[in-house]
C-alpha positions in Angstrom: 0.2 0.1 0.1 1.4 3.4 -0.8 1.8 6.0 1.7 -0.2 8.9 2.5 2.2 11.3 1.1 2.5 9.4 -2.1 -1.4 9.3 -2.5 -1.5 13.2 -1.8 1.1 13.7 -4.5 -0.5 11.6 -7.0 -3.7 13.5 -6.6 -1.9 16.7 -6.9 -0.3 15.8 -10.2 -3.9 14.4 -11.6 -5.2 17.9 -10.7 -2.5 19.9 -12.3 -3.1 17.6 -15.3 -6.6 19.1 -15.3 -5.4 22.7 -14.5 -6.6 22.5 -11.1 -4.2 23.7 -8.2 -5.3 23.2 -4.6 -2.7 25.1 -2.7 -3.4 23.6 0.7 -3.7 20.1 -0.2 -1.7 17.9 2.2 -1.7 15.3 4.7 -3.9 16.2 7.7 -1.0 16.9 10.4 -3.2 15.7 13.2 -4.3 12.4 11.9 -0.8 11.8 10.2 0.9 11.9 13.6 -1.6 9.8 15.3 -1.7 5.9 15.5 -4.7 5.8 13.1 -3.7 3.2 10.3 -4.9 5.8 7.6 -4.2 9.6 7.8 -6.8 12.2 6.5 -6.1 14.3 3.4 -6.6 17.8 3.8 -7.8 19.3 0.4 -7.6 22.7 1.9 -9.4 25.8 0.7 -9.8 27.3 -2.8 -11.5 30.1 -4.9 -15.1 29.8 -6.4 -13.6 29.3 -10.1 -11.2 26.4 -8.7 -14.2 24.8 -6.9 -16.3 25.0 -10.3 -13.6 23.7 -12.3 -13.2 20.7 -10.2 -17.0 20.0 -9.9 -16.9 20.2 -13.8 -14.1 17.9 -14.0 -15.5 15.2 -11.7 -18.8 15.4 -13.3 -17.0 14.4 -16.5 -17.8 17.6 -18.5 -15.9 18.2 -21.6 -14.5 20.7 -22.4 -14.3 21.6 -18.4 -15.5 24.9 -17.0 -12.6 27.4 -16.9 -11.2 26.1 -19.8 -10.9 27.6 -23.5 -12.9 26.3 -26.5 -13.7 27.1 -30.1 -17.0 27.1 -31.6 -16.0 25.4 -34.8 -19.1 26.9 -36.7 -17.4 30.5 -36.7 -14.0 29.9 -35.0 -14.8 32.2 -32.1 -12.9 31.6 -28.9 -14.5 31.6 -25.3 -13.8 30.7 -22.1 -16.5 27.7 -20.9 -18.8 28.8 -18.4 -21.2 26.1 -18.2 -23.0 23.1 -19.8 -26.8 23.4 -20.0 -28.5 20.5 -21.9 -26.9 19.8 -25.0 -25.0 23.1 -25.1 -21.9 24.7 -23.9 -21.8 28.3 -22.7 -19.2 30.2 -23.9 -17.9 33.8 -22.9 -15.6 35.7 -25.3 -11.9 35.9 -24.1 -11.6 39.1 -22.1 -15.3 39.0 -21.3 -18.6 40.0 -22.8 -21.9 38.3 -23.7 -21.9 34.4 -23.5 -23.4 32.4 -26.1 -24.6 28.7 -26.5 -22.8 26.3 -28.6 -24.0 22.9 -29.4 -21.9 20.3 -27.6 -21.1 18.8 -31.2 -19.7 22.1 -32.3 -17.0 22.7 -29.6 -13.3 21.9 -29.7 -10.7 22.7 -27.4 -8.6 25.7 -28.0 -5.1 25.5 -28.6 -2.9 28.1 -26.4 -2.2 30.1 -29.5 -5.7 30.6 -30.2 -6.5 32.0 -26.9 -3.7 34.3 -27.1 -4.5 35.6 -30.6 -8.2 36.0 -29.2 -6.8 37.8 -26.4 -4.5 40.1 -28.8 -7.6 41.1 -31.1 -9.6 41.9 -27.9 -6.8 44.5 -26.7 -6.3 45.8 -30.1 -10.2 46.3 -30.6 -10.2 48.0 -27.0 -7.1 50.3 -27.7 -8.6 51.3 -31.0 -11.7 52.6 -29.3 -9.9 54.7 -27.0 
């Protein structure tokens, strides 16, 4: 059987692989120092966005809330805000009005696509003054 520290590190790496960081993740110091056969794992505190993303990953939603996706119908890039029925709710990079995209029309956004969308948004805002 693996040690509690190994299990905590395995969980940390799995979460990081999903883009989730729980800064307080550790072995509970009280139960870790006791004679109990199994120490508890302290998941710690996180902000609402991290909790929402964690819930999305646990539910098996793809793409997960908080990630970026492309609406393949028109190439718009947005942040995944939620899943409702057969649609994925996307918000433009940098903010704006959300839109619904059928689940079958959503693809994961590559880093360069997200960066281009951010640059377009910044250029548009600076041109407006």
